[in-house]
C-alpha positions in Angstrom: 66.8 71.9 92.2 67.2 75.1 93.6 66.0 78.8 92.5 69.3 79.9 93.4 71.9 77.7 91.1 71.4 76.3 87.7 74.6 74.9 86.1 74.4 74.5 82.6 76.3 71.9 81.8 75.4 71.1 77.9 76.7 74.5 76.8 78.8 75.3 74.3 81.4 77.9 76.6 80.7 75.5 79.8 82.4 76.5 82.1 82.9 80.2 80.5 85.2 80.9 83.8 86.9 78.3 84.6 84.7 77.3 87.8 83.7 73.8 88.7 80.2 73.5 88.9 79.7 77.3 88.0 76.5 78.8 87.8 75.2 79.6 84.9 72.1 81.6 86.4 73.0 85.2 85.3 74.7 84.0 82.1 74.7 87.7 81.0 75.6 89.5 84.3 72.8 92.0 85.1 75.1 94.3 86.6 76.9 94.6 83.5 75.9 98.3 82.8 75.7 99.2 85.9 78.8 102.1 86.7 79.9 100.1 89.6 79.0 96.7 89.7 80.9 95.2 92.8 82.7 92.6 90.2 86.8 92.4 89.4 86.5 93.9 85.6 88.7 96.2 84.0 88.1 98.1 80.7 89.6 97.5 77.5 89.6 100.5 74.7 86.8 101.5 76.3 84.5 98.2 76.7 84.2 96.5 80.3 85.6 93.4 80.1 84.4 91.1 82.7 85.9 88.1 81.6 88.4 87.5 84.5 84.9 88.5 87.3 83.3 85.0 88.6 81.0 87.3 91.2 78.2 86.6 89.1 79.2 82.7 89.0 80.5 81.4 92.2 78.8 79.8 95.0 77.1 83.2 96.3 76.5 84.6 93.1 72.9 84.6 93.9 73.6 86.5 97.0 75.8 89.0 95.5 74.2 89.9 93.1 70.5 90.2 94.2 72.3 92.6 97.1 73.8 95.1 94.1 70.7 95.1 92.4 68.7 95.6 96.2 71.2 98.9 96.2 71.3 100.2 92.7 67.5 99.6 92.5 67.0 102.0 96.6 68.8 104.7 95.1 66.7 105.2 92.1 63.7 105.2 94.4 65.6 107.5 96.7 66.1 109.7 93.5 63.1 109.6 92.4 61.3 110.8 96.1 63.8 113.4 95.8 62.2 114.3 92.6 58.7 113.9 93.2 59.5 116.3 96.5 60.6 119.0 94.1 57.7 119.0 91.9 55.7 119.6 94.4 57.7 123.0 95.3 
């Protein structure tokens, strides 16, 4: 078994996105609170609805989520470095 893929076929909601052999590693998407997560979402009454998104459950889900997290963390790191430079002034 790979650390990049886990399919919980015993879950009462499986398959939650109607994907055969879906990846359950990111059952709750770690990108949900990102303004630009890169997924296929819509807003319903100011609530982010990801029910049509399969990017955290399909074959490339691990790579997609890690790539999006890396982009976000690198952005935070750059912002922190900018703040630290301003504090030095």
